[in-house]
TORKE-267901 format. One record per residue (C-alpha): residue in one letter; x, y, z. Coordinates in steps of 0.001 Angstrom, whole numbers, plus 500000, padded with zeros to 6 digits. Example, Ala and Ser with C-alpha at 12.3 -4.5 7.8 and 13.67 -1.06 7.14 Angstrom:
BEGIN
{site a; {512300; 495500; 507800}}
{site s; {513670; 498940; 507140}}
This chain:
BEGIN
{site m; {372333; 384178; 346885}}
{site f; {373655; 387867; 346358}}
{site e; {371642; 389341; 349298}}
{site k; {372977; 386535; 351691}}
{site v; {376434; 387021; 350687}}
{site k; {375721; 390750; 351117}}
{site r; {374412; 390372; 354416}}
{site m; {377324; 388117; 355463}}
{site l; {379941; 390851; 354322}}
{site i; {378523; 393959; 355509}}
{site g; {375868; 393143; 358035}}
{site r; {372026; 393818; 358707}}
{site p; {370608; 397129; 357262}}
{site m; {370418; 399906; 359771}}
{site k; {367349; 402176; 360327}}
{site s; {367776; 405966; 359670}}
{site t; {367129; 406854; 363218}}
{site e; {370402; 404805; 364387}}
{site i; {372605; 407304; 362430}}
{site e; {373669; 409272; 365836}}
{site g; {375146; 405807; 366882}}
{site e; {377531; 405989; 363994}}
{site k; {379211; 409116; 365034}}
{site l; {382751; 409053; 366257}}
{site s; {384404; 409856; 369689}}
{site k; {387737; 411462; 369638}}
{site f; {389591; 408324; 370546}}
{site k; {388044; 406469; 367391}}
{site a; {388205; 409550; 365133}}
{site l; {391723; 409888; 365806}}
{site a; {392460; 406499; 364686}}
{site i; {390350; 406425; 361566}}
{site l; {391176; 410113; 360430}}
{site s; {394939; 410413; 361257}}
{site s; {396070; 407168; 359858}}
{site d; {397058; 408576; 356561}}
{site a; {398988; 411516; 358464}}
{site l; {400589; 409106; 361095}}
{site s; {401713; 406580; 358411}}
{site s; {403705; 409301; 356538}}
{site v; {406437; 408775; 359300}}
{site a; {407069; 405520; 357586}}
{site y; {408190; 407314; 354384}}
{site g; {408619; 410983; 355018}}
{site t; {412222; 410772; 356259}}
{site e; {412977; 408366; 353641}}
{site q; {411826; 410769; 350751}}
{site i; {414152; 413305; 352241}}
{site l; {417019; 411034; 352319}}
{site i; {416652; 409602; 348820}}
{site v; {416831; 413147; 347380}}
{site l; {419863; 413956; 349688}}
{site m; {421872; 411055; 348427}}
{site a; {422298; 412567; 344911}}
{site a; {424870; 414686; 346742}}
{site g; {426636; 411903; 348587}}
{site a; {426513; 410472; 352203}}
{site a; {427886; 413624; 353834}}
{site a; {424646; 415553; 352715}}
{site m; {422585; 413599; 355018}}
{site w; {423234; 416198; 357578}}
{site y; {420676; 418478; 355970}}
{site s; {417863; 416108; 356867}}
{site i; {417956; 417366; 360356}}
{site p; {417187; 421283; 359305}}
{site i; {414690; 420130; 356492}}
{site s; {412851; 418005; 359194}}
{site v; {412891; 421027; 361532}}
{site a; {411274; 423152; 358613}}
{site v; {408610; 420353; 357810}}
{site l; {407613; 420401; 361640}}
{site g; {407164; 424209; 361343}}
{site l; {404856; 423683; 358245}}
{site l; {403153; 420968; 360188}}
{site a; {402320; 423593; 363393}}
{site i; {401146; 426451; 360920}}
{site l; {398627; 423833; 359304}}
{site i; {397354; 422537; 362367}}
{site v; {396495; 425909; 363867}}
{site s; {395000; 426861; 360560}}
{site y; {392773; 423987; 360141}}
{site r; {391725; 424438; 363660}}
{site q; {390336; 427775; 362593}}
{site t; {388632; 426493; 359789}}
{site i; {386991; 423777; 361849}}
{site f; {385333; 426520; 364055}}
{site a; {384545; 428783; 360899}}
{site y; {382906; 425953; 359114}}
{site p; {381590; 423236; 361511}}
{site g; {379768; 421570; 358851}}
{site g; {382738; 419967; 357274}}
{site g; {383913; 420057; 353850}}
{site g; {387104; 421964; 354437}}
{site a; {388926; 423468; 351620}}
{site y; {385985; 423145; 349070}}
{site i; {383543; 424927; 351508}}
{site v; {386023; 427566; 352196}}
{site a; {386936; 428237; 348745}}
{site k; {383429; 428091; 347616}}
{site e; {382267; 430693; 350481}}
{site n; {385040; 433093; 349956}}
{site i; {386727; 432894; 346571}}
{site g; {384390; 431423; 344215}}
{site v; {383034; 428435; 342665}}
{site s; {385874; 427608; 340194}}
{site s; {388421; 427646; 343128}}
{site s; {386245; 425423; 345293}}
{site l; {385987; 422909; 342414}}
{site i; {389895; 423085; 341874}}
{site a; {390107; 422459; 345755}}
{site g; {387345; 419606; 345621}}
{site g; {388791; 418171; 342587}}
{site s; {392498; 417992; 343927}}
{site l; {391282; 416402; 347164}}
{site l; {389139; 413981; 345409}}
{site v; {392094; 412935; 343240}}
{site d; {394303; 412973; 346239}}
{site y; {392387; 410522; 348300}}
{site i; {392292; 408046; 345282}}
{site l; {396088; 408317; 345049}}
{site t; {396199; 407866; 349028}}
{site v; {394577; 404426; 348658}}
{site a; {396767; 403305; 345886}}
{site v; {400047; 404610; 347473}}
{site s; {399135; 403554; 350855}}
{site s; {398388; 399974; 349812}}
{site s; {401578; 399685; 347800}}
{site a; {403720; 401299; 350632}}
{site g; {402215; 398646; 353066}}
{site t; {403209; 396170; 350548}}
{site d; {406780; 397435; 350491}}
{site a; {407055; 396785; 354251}}
{site i; {405750; 393129; 354003}}
{site t; {408364; 392441; 351099}}
{site s; {411239; 394176; 353090}}
{site a; {410744; 391553; 355733}}
{site f; {409814; 388737; 353365}}
{site p; {411647; 389264; 350057}}
{site e; {410160; 386030; 348564}}
{site l; {406552; 387708; 348651}}
{site h; {407845; 390613; 346147}}
{site d; {406206; 388983; 343153}}
{site y; {402782; 389013; 344718}}
{site r; {402878; 392612; 345507}}
{site v; {399847; 393506; 343258}}
{site l; {397633; 390798; 344646}}
{site i; {398513; 391885; 348451}}
{site a; {397855; 395377; 347598}}
{site l; {394393; 394549; 345864}}
{site g; {393554; 392308; 348921}}
{site m; {393826; 394932; 351352}}
{site i; {391623; 397416; 349210}}
{site v; {389082; 394635; 349304}}
{site f; {389438; 394308; 352775}}
{site l; {389016; 398062; 353659}}
{site t; {386255; 398404; 351356}}
{site i; {384088; 395711; 353218}}
{site l; {385185; 397314; 356507}}
{site n; {383974; 400724; 355559}}
{site l; {380821; 399430; 354002}}
{site r; {380065; 397890; 357365}}
{site g; {379861; 401494; 358933}}
{site v; {382225; 404249; 360282}}
{site t; {381873; 403068; 363869}}
{site e; {382696; 399344; 363236}}
{site s; {385496; 400344; 361077}}
{site a; {386992; 402617; 363604}}
{site s; {386477; 400032; 366283}}
{site v; {388390; 397369; 364218}}
{site l; {391177; 399973; 362911}}
{site a; {392071; 401767; 366317}}
{site i; {393773; 398703; 367892}}
{site p; {396588; 398420; 365084}}
{site i; {396877; 402097; 364706}}
{site y; {397622; 402768; 368199}}
{site l; {399799; 399701; 368368}}
{site f; {401800; 401483; 365606}}
{site v; {401958; 404749; 367638}}
{site v; {403231; 402827; 370674}}
{site s; {405660; 400843; 368607}}
{site i; {407461; 403794; 366996}}
{site f; {407473; 405756; 370546}}
{site v; {409415; 402603; 371786}}
{site l; {411556; 402629; 368857}}
{site i; {412341; 406171; 369104}}
{site i; {413033; 405841; 373030}}
{site c; {415178; 402775; 372796}}
{site g; {416841; 404115; 369662}}
{site v; {417914; 407387; 371562}}
{site f; {418755; 405634; 374648}}
{site k; {421002; 403239; 372489}}
{site y; {422697; 406129; 370839}}
{site l; {423397; 408239; 373765}}
{site t; {424726; 405166; 375644}}
{site g; {427112; 404237; 372834}}
{site g; {425239; 401066; 372070}}
{site a; {424881; 402178; 368429}}
{site v; {427525; 403298; 365839}}
{site a; {427094; 406977; 365286}}
{site s; {426951; 408701; 362050}}
{site a; {430366; 409667; 361036}}
{site h; {428935; 413314; 359818}}
{site e; {429366; 416029; 362142}}
{site l; {426711; 418761; 362749}}
{site s; {429229; 421401; 361644}}
{site a; {430078; 419674; 358391}}
{site t; {429430; 421538; 355155}}
{site v; {428931; 419806; 351518}}
{site s; {430076; 422043; 348596}}
{site n; {427912; 420230; 345980}}
{site v; {424518; 420548; 347867}}
{site s; {422672; 423238; 345957}}
{site l; {419643; 425179; 346981}}
{site f; {417581; 423419; 344372}}
{site l; {418673; 420014; 345873}}
{site l; {417641; 421367; 349316}}
{site l; {414264; 422674; 348168}}
{site k; {413563; 419347; 346496}}
{site a; {414269; 417302; 349524}}
{site f; {412266; 419845; 351804}}
{site s; {409270; 419305; 349228}}
{site s; {409663; 415692; 349277}}
{site g; {409422; 415642; 353124}}
{site c; {406234; 417714; 353014}}
{site s; {404773; 414595; 351653}}
{site a; {404595; 413529; 355374}}
{site l; {401918; 416302; 355625}}
{site t; {399134; 414492; 353629}}
{site g; {396120; 413890; 355485}}
{site v; {396407; 416780; 357781}}
{site e; {393139; 418264; 356067}}
{site a; {390780; 415171; 356923}}
{site v; {389757; 415996; 360068}}
{site s; {388355; 419379; 358919}}
{site n; {386527; 417531; 356112}}
{site a; {384945; 415076; 358191}}
{site i; {383539; 417230; 361101}}
{site p; {379992; 415635; 360547}}
{site n; {381409; 412163; 361677}}
{site f; {382197; 413472; 365086}}
{site r; {379863; 413176; 368096}}
{site k; {378501; 416485; 369582}}
{site p; {379840; 418960; 370158}}
{site e; {381370; 418155; 366591}}
{site e; {383656; 421170; 366236}}
{site k; {385220; 420918; 369603}}
{site n; {385866; 417455; 369164}}
{site a; {387358; 417759; 365738}}
{site a; {389554; 420584; 367102}}
{site a; {390977; 418193; 369926}}
{site t; {391343; 415399; 367604}}
{site l; {393439; 417590; 365259}}
{site m; {395759; 418885; 367838}}
{site m; {396436; 415392; 369261}}
{site m; {397148; 414203; 365795}}
{site g; {399565; 416943; 365263}}
{site i; {401392; 416500; 368453}}
{site i; {401982; 412819; 367786}}
{site l; {402758; 413160; 364290}}
{site g; {405533; 415826; 364974}}
{site i; {407152; 413846; 367973}}
{site m; {407333; 410578; 365716}}
{site f; {408440; 412429; 362586}}
{site t; {411096; 414256; 364674}}
{site g; {412390; 411016; 366405}}
{site i; {412647; 408886; 363016}}
{site s; {414618; 411987; 361402}}
{site l; {416864; 411988; 364443}}
{site l; {417692; 408154; 364326}}
{site a; {418155; 408150; 360723}}
{site y; {420860; 410702; 360946}}
{site w; {422587; 409202; 364051}}
{site y; {422576; 405746; 362814}}
{site g; {424000; 407074; 359550}}
{site i; {420895; 405212; 357565}}
{site q; {420923; 405471; 353982}}
{site p; {417865; 404773; 351646}}
{site n; {417965; 401265; 350336}}
{site p; {415113; 400100; 347460}}
{site k; {415101; 396822; 349217}}
{site e; {414654; 397806; 352858}}
{site t; {412701; 401068; 354316}}
{site v; {414416; 403589; 356472}}
{site v; {412215; 402559; 359563}}
{site s; {413334; 398807; 358998}}
{site q; {416932; 399658; 358954}}
{site i; {416382; 401849; 362072}}
{site a; {414525; 398989; 363970}}
{site a; {417123; 396393; 362923}}
{site a; {419955; 398669; 364298}}
{site t; {417964; 399061; 367256}}
{site f; {416637; 395594; 368078}}
{site g; {418530; 393354; 365765}}
{site r; {416293; 391072; 363655}}
{site g; {414418; 389460; 366227}}
{site t; {410737; 389594; 367529}}
{site l; {410661; 393469; 368185}}
{site y; {411992; 394055; 364669}}
{site f; {409218; 391675; 363044}}
{site f; {406614; 393343; 365053}}
{site i; {407649; 396818; 364221}}
{site q; {407641; 395978; 360560}}
{site g; {404355; 394256; 360895}}
{site v; {402562; 397065; 362595}}
{site t; {404145; 399501; 360094}}
{site a; {403011; 397466; 357264}}
{site i; {399406; 397608; 358709}}
{site i; {399513; 401216; 359172}}
{site l; {400648; 401931; 355710}}
{site f; {397598; 399836; 354537}}
{site l; {395373; 401554; 356862}}
{site a; {396610; 405100; 355907}}
{site a; {394098; 404336; 352951}}
{site n; {391277; 404352; 355514}}
{site t; {391664; 408150; 356163}}
{site a; {390550; 408602; 352344}}
{site y; {387488; 406199; 353043}}
{site s; {386253; 408336; 355514}}
{site a; {386673; 411914; 353873}}
{site f; {386215; 410850; 350030}}
{site p; {382607; 409806; 350511}}
{site l; {381810; 412964; 352729}}
{site l; {383408; 415297; 350136}}
{site s; {381477; 413368; 347300}}
{site f; {378354; 413829; 349122}}
{site m; {378746; 417779; 349265}}
{site l; {379856; 418120; 345590}}
{site a; {376786; 415787; 344537}}
{site k; {374652; 418161; 347068}}
{site d; {375950; 421073; 344845}}
{site k; {375121; 419126; 341655}}
{site y; {378715; 418785; 340628}}
{site l; {378826; 414968; 340975}}
{site p; {376188; 412340; 340269}}
{site h; {373362; 412091; 342682}}
{site m; {374224; 408440; 343784}}
{site f; {377077; 409823; 345847}}
{site m; {374265; 411371; 348119}}
{site v; {372652; 408010; 348745}}
{site r; {373419; 406240; 352245}}
{site g; {373722; 402331; 351956}}
{site d; {372299; 399903; 354241}}
{site r; {374834; 400602; 356968}}
{site l; {374226; 404513; 356719}}
{site g; {377561; 405079; 355000}}
{site f; {378011; 406664; 351404}}
{site s; {378536; 403218; 349948}}
{site n; {378558; 404532; 346325}}
{site g; {381546; 407036; 347059}}
{site i; {383280; 403911; 348935}}
{site l; {382907; 401525; 345845}}
{site f; {384073; 404385; 343494}}
{site l; {387074; 405072; 345639}}
{site s; {388070; 401272; 345813}}
{site s; {387685; 400838; 341972}}
{site l; {389850; 403588; 340907}}
{site s; {392611; 403034; 343365}}
{site a; {392676; 399235; 342194}}
{site i; {392910; 400448; 338688}}
{site l; {396022; 402488; 339708}}
{site v; {397562; 399898; 341341}}
{site i; {397240; 397257; 338749}}
{site a; {398313; 399919; 336167}}
{site f; {401476; 400840; 338188}}
{site g; {402312; 397150; 339020}}
{site g; {402169; 398047; 342504}}
{site h; {404980; 400581; 342224}}
{site t; {403402; 403680; 342810}}
{site e; {406133; 405652; 344619}}
{site n; {406181; 408003; 341457}}
{site l; {402657; 409003; 342599}}
{site i; {403720; 410329; 345929}}
{site p; {404908; 413989; 344389}}
{site l; {401703; 413761; 342588}}
{site y; {399391; 413375; 345466}}
{site a; {401380; 415656; 347563}}
{site v; {400715; 418432; 344955}}
{site g; {397197; 417585; 344872}}
{site v; {396715; 418144; 348756}}
{site f; {398941; 421295; 349029}}
{site i; {396798; 422889; 346354}}
{site p; {393597; 422753; 348488}}
{site f; {395877; 423876; 351441}}
{site t; {396660; 426908; 349773}}
{site l; {393176; 427649; 348829}}
{site s; {391949; 426942; 352204}}
{site q; {394326; 429286; 353868}}
{site l; {393655; 432212; 351287}}
{site g; {389726; 431545; 351720}}
{site m; {390001; 431896; 355339}}
{site m; {392041; 435275; 354917}}
{site i; {389428; 436777; 352921}}
{site r; {387005; 435475; 355577}}
{site w; {388548; 437444; 358414}}
{site i; {389082; 440475; 356284}}
{site r; {385190; 440314; 355134}}
{site v; {383703; 439211; 358480}}
{site k; {386307; 440923; 360987}}
{site p; {385425; 438870; 364140}}
{site s; {387021; 439546; 367537}}
{site g; {390882; 438987; 367091}}
{site w; {390635; 438655; 363521}}
{site q; {394146; 440399; 363107}}
{site f; {395867; 437608; 364651}}
{site k; {393547; 434959; 362943}}
{site l; {394585; 436550; 359710}}
{site l; {398296; 436605; 360398}}
{site i; {397953; 432857; 360885}}
{site n; {396267; 432205; 357832}}
{site t; {398697; 434538; 355698}}
{site v; {401702; 432802; 357012}}
{site g; {399958; 429406; 356165}}
{site m; {398883; 430516; 352632}}
{site l; {402273; 431996; 351852}}
{site t; {404111; 428756; 353149}}
{site t; {401818; 426195; 351315}}
{site l; {401842; 428365; 348102}}
{site s; {405584; 428266; 348310}}
{site i; {405595; 424365; 348968}}
{site t; {403337; 424044; 345825}}
{site l; {405704; 426054; 343668}}
{site i; {408765; 423906; 344933}}
{site f; {406928; 420833; 344118}}
{site i; {406166; 421897; 340528}}
{site t; {409550; 423339; 339974}}
{site t; {411512; 420568; 341421}}
{site k; {409485; 417577; 340529}}
{site f; {407781; 418842; 337418}}
{site s; {408322; 415771; 335454}}
{site h; {406349; 413647; 338228}}
{site v; {403480; 416349; 338570}}
{site w; {402951; 417653; 335204}}
{site m; {399742; 415437; 334704}}
{site i; {397900; 417061; 337265}}
{site f; {397960; 420225; 335127}}
{site v; {396034; 417994; 332338}}
{site f; {394088; 415851; 334538}}
{site l; {392684; 418630; 337106}}
{site p; {391166; 420697; 334302}}
{site i; {389537; 417783; 332949}}
{site v; {387935; 417124; 336229}}
{site v; {386740; 420501; 337000}}
{site y; {385236; 420476; 333380}}
{site g; {383509; 417440; 334055}}
{site f; {382253; 418994; 337434}}
{site f; {380728; 421866; 335148}}
{site r; {379169; 419635; 332756}}
{site i; {377592; 417305; 335409}}
{site r; {376172; 420673; 336841}}
{site k; {374935; 421770; 333553}}
{site h; {373111; 418648; 332830}}
{site y; {371329; 418695; 336053}}
{site e; {370194; 422307; 335375}}
{site n; {368992; 421333; 331874}}
{site t; {367066; 418475; 333489}}
{site a; {365357; 420534; 336169}}
{site d; {364404; 423114; 333515}}
{site q; {362727; 420380; 331411}}
{site l; {361106; 418824; 334108}}
{site r; {359736; 421602; 335909}}
{site i; {355832; 422320; 335781}}
{site d; {353663; 425300; 336076}}
{site l; {351037; 423993; 338459}}
{site s; {348479; 426571; 337357}}
{site l; {348938; 425750; 333779}}
{site d; {350317; 422249; 333336}}
{site k; {347554; 419625; 333631}}
{site p; {347391; 415857; 332662}}
{site i; {346150; 415288; 328964}}
{site s; {343655; 412353; 328309}}
{site k; {344660; 410468; 325402}}
{site g; {344016; 406978; 323994}}
{site n; {346628; 403832; 323928}}
{site t; {347885; 401754; 321229}}
{site v; {349445; 398618; 322540}}
{site i; {352019; 396786; 320598}}
{site i; {353149; 393441; 321832}}
{site p; {356230; 391753; 320123}}
{site i; {355953; 387741; 320172}}
{site s; {357806; 384947; 319054}}
{site g; {355366; 382287; 319404}}
{site i; {352281; 381417; 321318}}
{site t; {352889; 380550; 324843}}
{site r; {351664; 381205; 328265}}
{site v; {354065; 384061; 328496}}
{site v; {352229; 385672; 325396}}
{site l; {348832; 384694; 326929}}
{site n; {349852; 386575; 330055}}
{site t; {350763; 389682; 328244}}
{site v; {347742; 389874; 325984}}
{site s; {345598; 389474; 329162}}
{site y; {347301; 392333; 330691}}
{site a; {346961; 394421; 327421}}
{site k; {343260; 394206; 327314}}
{site t; {343015; 396015; 330690}}
{site l; {345046; 398959; 329374}}
{site s; {343321; 399596; 325919}}
{site d; {341033; 398179; 323194}}
{site n; {343610; 398923; 320558}}
{site v; {346021; 396082; 320774}}
{site v; {348259; 394665; 318088}}
{site a; {350433; 391534; 318361}}
{site v; {353485; 391683; 316331}}
{site y; {355489; 388449; 314755}}
{site i; {358653; 388990; 312794}}
{site g; {359413; 385701; 310650}}
{site f; {362508; 384976; 308900}}
{site d; {361082; 382756; 306262}}
{site d; {357481; 381958; 304481}}
{site e; {357353; 378824; 306305}}
{site s; {357424; 379900; 309996}}
{site i; {355207; 383091; 309077}}
{site q; {352591; 380455; 307440}}
{site k; {352619; 378522; 310555}}
{site m; {352230; 381346; 312809}}
{site e; {349265; 382876; 310928}}
{site q; {347574; 379312; 311173}}
{site k; {348046; 379058; 314788}}
{site w; {346923; 382633; 315735}}
{site e; {343641; 381961; 313844}}
{site e; {343121; 378882; 315553}}
{site w; {343986; 380474; 319060}}
{site d; {341763; 383681; 318332}}
{site p; {342747; 385899; 321425}}
{site g; {340803; 388555; 320242}}
{site i; {343517; 391005; 319092}}
{site r; {344999; 391444; 315482}}
{site l; {348212; 389878; 314400}}
{site v; {350677; 392029; 312358}}
{site v; {353276; 389566; 310581}}
{site l; {356499; 391262; 309167}}
{site k; {359383; 389372; 307225}}
{site s; {362860; 390059; 307964}}
{site r; {365141; 389266; 305190}}
{site y; {368231; 389982; 307279}}
{site r; {367063; 388003; 310446}}
{site s; {366933; 391230; 312296}}
{site i; {363932; 391598; 315015}}
{site l; {364743; 395263; 315944}}
{site r; {364727; 396982; 312543}}
{site p; {361220; 395667; 311339}}
{site l; {359798; 396398; 314737}}
{site l; {361271; 399934; 314899}}
{site k; {359846; 400601; 311302}}
{site l; {356328; 399527; 312538}}
{site i; {356546; 401661; 315566}}
{site q; {357445; 404623; 313641}}
{site t; {354592; 404227; 311092}}
{site v; {352006; 403647; 314086}}
{site e; {353624; 406856; 315858}}
{site w; {353430; 408805; 312631}}
{site k; {349639; 408022; 312581}}
{site k; {348757; 408008; 316169}}
{site s; {351090; 410462; 317872}}
{site e; {348684; 413218; 318078}}
{site e; {345745; 411028; 319743}}
{site d; {347327; 408251; 321247}}
{site h; {350051; 407052; 323593}}
{site i; {352112; 404034; 322201}}
{site t; {353189; 401150; 324409}}
{site i; {355297; 398430; 323747}}
{site l; {354650; 395443; 326213}}
{site i; {357496; 392963; 325906}}
{site p; {356597; 389540; 327229}}
{site q; {359473; 387949; 329537}}
{site f; {359715; 384851; 331356}}
{site i; {361563; 384825; 334808}}
{site t; {363558; 381700; 335757}}
{site k; {363484; 380182; 339086}}
{site h; {367140; 380139; 339429}}
{site w; {369377; 383016; 338383}}
{site w; {371774; 380861; 336499}}
{site e; {369306; 379477; 334164}}
{site n; {368769; 382935; 332706}}
{site l; {372305; 382056; 330837}}
{site l; {370509; 379305; 329221}}
{site h; {368106; 381627; 327186}}
{site n; {368495; 384263; 324621}}
{site q; {368034; 387634; 326142}}
{site t; {365994; 389419; 323344}}
{site s; {363679; 390951; 325612}}
{site i; {366530; 392805; 327396}}
{site m; {367990; 393834; 323990}}
{site m; {364695; 395073; 322647}}
{site r; {364000; 397106; 325715}}
{site a; {367234; 398908; 325661}}
{site y; {367004; 399712; 321883}}
{site l; {363386; 400804; 322097}}
{site i; {363637; 402848; 325330}}
{site r; {365664; 405393; 323477}}
{site n; {362550; 406062; 321318}}
{site k; {361207; 409364; 322822}}
{site n; {357549; 408795; 321874}}
{site v; {357223; 405322; 323108}}
{site i; {356563; 403771; 326509}}
{site v; {358363; 400503; 326884}}
{site t; {357073; 398019; 329676}}
{site t; {357927; 394358; 330480}}
{site v; {355399; 391928; 331616}}
{site p; {356928; 389157; 333533}}
{site f; {355840; 385545; 333860}}
{site h; {357522; 383505; 336410}}
{site l; {358370; 380051; 336083}}
{site k; {357892; 377773; 339233}}
{site r; {360283; 374889; 338259}}
């Protein structure tokens, strides 16, 4: 039954040779990898205005120069990451750059920051999409958590079906969003220039005495949340069709141009229309209402905005599994993240990302706006380390034209470092937990690596010295009665060894006497050992017997425990039976000198 549901949801298994067909064209890659960055248009300007409102409505003028500064940083990042793509065409972004040029610890800080950032991206995006829906339909506000969780489940299933299929589905709403925002900007600017809209009362030359440098820096750092997701293309280069690096670089440039135009347009319209942040209505919603009224176009823009905010999470679904794969390949994450699923995607990474994101949504009750500064810091740390790593690379390698490349990355590093420090200074109450959580994540990476190294040391053999040793085998069969399951197990045990013992554990003298009589009558050709348990425990007496045999036989024999178990025809019938065999196996498997094996007997009806 599970297999049928799985096939219905994610489709047929794909051959390994089909992986080339899962590569992305520039058109699809732009949709699937830029959804996070493009969706920030829906809340980037709003984050600036929320901070400026502390100084009054007249301070809204400062949103224009702040937006210009954000655009300048966007240009720096786009050019810098374009250089990273060509320098490291294998993907991995900040993690690979830091590992190759700075050191392991720095690379793990970058990798850990990005993994946390992707988890936060899914939680914040699904909640932001819910906000867009509840802005248009306030009656749905009480169901925000369920709506967000539903979208996480939808994206999980979609990505489990494969990169190409998810890109084909998601490209339509993402490009609809881009077109609708461009239409909104064009119509909004036209309406303002022709006097059809009430202009903002604030003059460009206005000065506000109570606007401090601290407030401006805080507003600037909030606006920089619009730049999250820019690094996703450099992380996911292996997902592109050949030539991978050229297609990735072109996609990155297209994303930067589109994002820059949309962010500029929304910021200008918000200022011209005198838009002020409203907890019950987003800035984009207010601009659309002022431009078109609350008619068909308004609801269309709100609809595609909600969809793009949901789909912003899909950038994380593309980048998180790939980054997890690279960390797992270096033995800093469990090997399960290296395994491709039925549809050739890294399905364990997808499921892990979904689970942690859903936990965050539930924990915050769908109100994840306080996480925006946290995940912005989480992405600016890798930004800074990536730029620093590229600086070191240019100085070390000195390729043609390296001085200009070094200048670009130096400006990028100083800028992103400044933004990181601004975030920490202005929003410390929101981001302090990253200084607790990130060291724990990095420590976990080192512990995982140490485990794999210890395991490899203990499993490694010397081919010239280490040879198999021939030993005997003492087989112990725990039984609860004389049945066909036991008959099947005894028959199998006799093929393994001549030294087979059955063990019956009774709770009273009467049951023990009955078993001894039946066994003598049956006479299967092996010895029966009867133990009495005064405290109705099966595992403790059995373990004592095993330890006794182990002490006597460990030098000359293997000790094998054969556990009889019948398998019901239908899965639900298992619930009707005690699962003693499962508990016994889980308990005994930890004994280092004992081999535990289950001998199944399949019921036919």
